[in-house]
C-alpha positions as a printed NumPy array, in Angstrom:
array([[  0.   ,   0.   ,   0.   ],
       [  1.226,   3.51 ,  -0.84 ],
       [  2.177,   5.642,   2.152],
       [  0.844,   9.191,   1.476],
       [  3.484,  10.61 ,   3.838],
       [  6.43 ,   9.433,   1.736],
       [  8.356,  11.856,  -0.464],
       [  8.629,  10.858,  -4.131],
       [ 11.512,  11.863,  -6.391],
       [ 10.278,  14.316,  -9.03 ],
       [ 13.037,  13.051, -11.267],
       [ 11.441,   9.617, -11.669],
       [  7.737,  10.088, -10.983],
       [  5.186,  12.848, -11.506],
       [  1.824,  13.459,  -9.777],
       [ -1.458,  13.225, -11.642],
       [ -2.767,  16.272, -13.518],
       [ -4.415,  18.679, -11.053],
       [ -3.313,  16.694,  -8.003],
       [ -2.823,  18.661,  -4.771],
       [  0.7  ,  18.094,  -3.478],
       [  3.476,  19.232,  -1.206],
       [  6.656,  19.848,  -3.16 ],
       [ 10.231,  20.612,  -2.179],
       [ 13.141,  22.317,  -3.915],
       [ 16.511,  22.241,  -2.155],
       [ 17.22 ,  25.762,  -3.429],
       [ 13.824,  27.36 ,  -2.737],
       [ 11.952,  25.47 ,  -0.005],
       [  8.772,  23.492,   0.61 ],
       [  5.315,  24.453,  -0.663],
       [  1.742,  23.178,  -0.843],
       [  0.163,  23.514,  -4.274],
       [ -0.91 ,  21.644,  -7.381],
       [  0.677,  19.823, -10.294],
       [ -0.276,  20.655, -13.88 ],
       [  0.865,  19.686, -17.341],
       [  1.009,  22.79 , -19.521],
       [  2.029,  21.981, -23.088],
       [  4.475,  24.502, -24.475],
       [  6.938,  24.453, -27.329],
       [  9.672,  26.191, -25.318],
       [  9.624,  24.813, -21.777],
       [  9.159,  21.78 , -19.569],
       [  5.378,  21.101, -19.517],
       [  5.38 ,  19.696, -15.943],
       [  4.603,  22.507, -13.472],
       [  4.218,  22.703,  -9.713],
       [  2.284,  25.813,  -8.671],
       [  1.259,  27.558,  -5.455],
       [  0.415,  31.068,  -4.264],
       [  4.175,  31.663,  -4.218],
       [  4.746,  30.97 ,  -7.907],
       [  5.337,  28.217, -10.441],
       [  8.278,  25.82 , -10.727],
       [  9.174,  23.451, -13.555],
       [  9.529,  19.86 , -12.425],
       [ 13.269,  20.244, -13.181],
       [ 13.455,  22.637, -10.205],
       [ 11.538,  20.345,  -7.809],
       [ 13.423,  17.592,  -6.007],
       [ 10.577,  15.773,  -4.223],
       [  6.791,  15.8  ,  -4.018],
       [  4.182,  14.156,  -1.785],
       [  0.396,  13.842,  -2.18 ],
       [ -1.519,  16.37 ,  -0.089],
       [ -3.833,  14.746,   2.432],
       [ -5.858,  17.148,   4.582],
       [ -6.219,  14.512,   7.313],
       [ -2.439,  14.186,   7.605],
       [ -1.523,  17.863,   7.121],
       [  0.031,  18.1  ,  10.606],
       [  2.246,  15.035,  10.11 ],
       [  4.514,  15.89 ,   7.18 ],
       [  7.968,  14.291,   7.342],
       [ 10.93 ,  16.407,   6.307],
       [ 12.073,  15.851,   2.719],
       [ 15.198,  13.77 ,   2.068],
       [ 18.376,  15.855,   2.086],
       [ 16.562,  18.66 ,   3.966],
       [ 18.962,  21.186,   5.503],
       [ 17.439,  23.973,   7.653],
       [ 18.56 ,  27.551,   6.965],
       [ 19.559,  28.876,  10.383]])
C-alpha cells in the first residue's frame, strides 16, 4: 500500500494532472500547491504551482500527495537542511 506521507523523487515520478501536493526544492523550499501539465513548445510542460509561484519539475526535487487529514504530520524531505 502507498504511504501518502512518503516523499517521491520528481526526477522519476510525476503526480497526476491537477493533483494537490506538497513539493520541495533544495534551493527554494517546501510548498503546498498543485501539479499541472502545460504543453508549451519552449519549456518543460510539468509545473508545480502555489500562491508563491510556479516551478518546472526540473526545479523540484521531491513531491508528496496532499492529504488534509495528515496535514500536521509531514515528514521532512530527504536531504533537507534547515537555513539557520
